[in-house]
C-alpha positions in Angstrom: 95.1 -150.9 -139.2 95.1 -147.2 -140.1 98.9 -147.2 -140.9 98.5 -149.9 -143.5 95.2 -148.8 -145.1 94.4 -146.1 -147.6 92.9 -142.8 -146.5 89.1 -143.0 -145.9 89.2 -146.8 -145.4 86.8 -148.5 -143.0 88.1 -150.0 -139.8 85.7 -152.1 -137.8 86.1 -153.2 -134.2 83.8 -155.9 -132.9 83.5 -157.3 -129.4 81.9 -160.6 -128.5 81.3 -162.6 -125.4 82.2 -166.2 -126.1 81.9 -168.7 -123.1 84.4 -167.3 -120.6 86.2 -165.1 -123.1 86.1 -161.6 -124.5 86.9 -161.7 -128.2 87.9 -158.5 -130.0 88.1 -158.4 -133.8 89.8 -155.5 -135.6 88.9 -155.6 -139.3 90.5 -153.4 -141.9 90.4 -153.0 -145.7 94.2 -152.5 -145.9 97.0 -154.0 -148.0 96.7 -157.5 -146.4 99.4 -159.8 -145.4 100.6 -162.9 -147.4 100.0 -166.1 -145.4 103.7 -166.8 -145.4 104.2 -164.0 -143.0 101.3 -164.6 -140.6 103.4 -166.1 -137.8 106.4 -163.8 -138.3 104.5 -160.5 -138.0 104.4 -161.0 -134.2 108.2 -161.3 -133.9 110.1 -158.3 -132.6 111.7 -156.2 -135.3 110.0 -158.2 -138.1 108.9 -156.2 -141.1 107.4 -157.6 -144.2 110.0 -157.2 -146.9 109.2 -154.6 -149.6 112.5 -154.3 -151.4 114.2 -150.9 -151.1 110.9 -149.0 -150.8 109.8 -148.3 -147.2 106.8 -145.9 -147.6 105.5 -147.0 -144.3 107.9 -146.1 -141.4 108.2 -148.4 -138.4 110.5 -150.7 -136.4 108.5 -153.9 -136.4 107.5 -153.5 -132.7 103.8 -152.8 -132.6 102.5 -156.3 -133.2 105.2 -157.8 -131.0 104.4 -155.6 -128.1 100.7 -156.1 -128.6 101.1 -159.9 -128.5 103.3 -159.7 -125.4 100.7 -157.6 -123.5 97.9 -159.9 -124.6 99.8 -163.0 -123.4 100.5 -161.3 -120.1 96.7 -161.3 -119.7 96.6 -165.0 -120.6 95.2 -164.1 -124.0 96.0 -164.9 -127.6 96.1 -162.8 -130.8 95.7 -164.3 -134.3 95.5 -162.9 -137.8 93.4 -163.8 -140.9 94.6 -162.0 -144.0 95.3 -162.2 -147.7 97.2 -159.8 -149.8 95.1 -156.9 -151.1 92.1 -158.2 -149.1 92.6 -156.6 -145.7 93.2 -158.2 -142.4 91.3 -159.5 -139.3 93.2 -159.5 -136.0 91.4 -161.6 -133.4 92.3 -161.0 -129.7 90.8 -163.5 -127.2 91.0 -162.7 -123.5 89.7 -164.7 -120.6 87.3 -163.1 -118.1 88.7 -162.7 -114.6 86.6 -164.6 -112.0 85.7 -162.2 -109.1 84.0 -163.0 -105.8 80.7 -161.2 -105.0 
């Protein structure tokens, strides 16, 4: 969120208990993501095309690795975003049942 936002921007992290799940929302005021890329951003090595300008360095691995780790914990990650309106990444993880 910091990488794709202007300096001094607000980033909010909210946690919620919902039924048998922990829901984590990461909300930023960054550059946003066009809806045509929402599914692709979780693919390994995918970067949103910006022409020949690459002001933001990276290899397109961060969200792919995040998704993989979340899925290994039986969770899911989704995104809600619009260009120039920021993004909300929602991570949903199941609680682990433990014996007392």
